[in-house]
N, C-alpha and C positions, 0 to 999 in steps of 0.2 A: 501495502500500500503506501503510497506518496502522498508526502504529505503538502495541501500547500500551503505556504508565507504568507498569512496574517497582516504581515506589519508591523505599525500600528493599532489596530483594534481594537488592539484588546492593553491599551492603553488610554483610560482612560478624557475626558476629551479635557480638564482640565481639574488640574489633582491635588482640590486644596475643597476640604471639607466645603457642603450647601449651608447658607445666611441665612438666621429665620433669628425675627420677633417676634417672639408668640408663634400663629401662625403666617409670618406677616416675609415670605421670600425674599431680601438681602439683593437682587440680579448680577452678578458676575460683575456685567458691564461697569455696573456703578461704584462697584470695589477699586474697579482696573483704574476709573477712571480717579481715582478717592489717589491709586497709589500716586499720581506723582506728587503727594503733599506728606509726604512722606516716606524722605527716601533713607533707605536706609543695607547695609551691606548683601546682606540675601534677597529674596524674590519671599520668599514664605514673611518677614520681621515687613517687607514693606505688606502684605495683603493684609498682613495678620494689623496693622494698629491700622488700616485704610478698612479692614469688615467690624474694627472696633469699636472708631468715632461716627461709623454711617447707622449700627448699634447703635452707638450711642441718641444718633441727632437722633434714627422713628423715637427709642422709648419719650425723649426730649416731647417729641412733632405731642404722640399721643397725649401728656399732660397738658398741650396745650386745651389739644383739640376738649378733656376733661375741664380745662378754669374756664373756656371756653375764651378763652384766648383771641383765637380763630376770628372769635365779631371790632376786635379790638380796631381791628385796622382794616 
C-alpha cells in the first residue's frame, strides 16, 4: 500500500487555541491585528498579550452595557 503525502493537512490553521469570553469568540483576525501593539520576542507571547487585551476590552464593554454607559455618548 502506498502512502499519500498529506502535506500540512494534519497541521491546524492556527496553533493557538480559540479565545472566548463567555459564549463570544474573539476572532483570530482581531487578535492578529492587536498583536502589533504588543511587541515580544516570541510570536506566542505577542498573541497571548493581544488576546488578553481583547478579553479585557470585551469584559469592559459588557460592564459598560450593564451600567448603561453606552447610552451616555
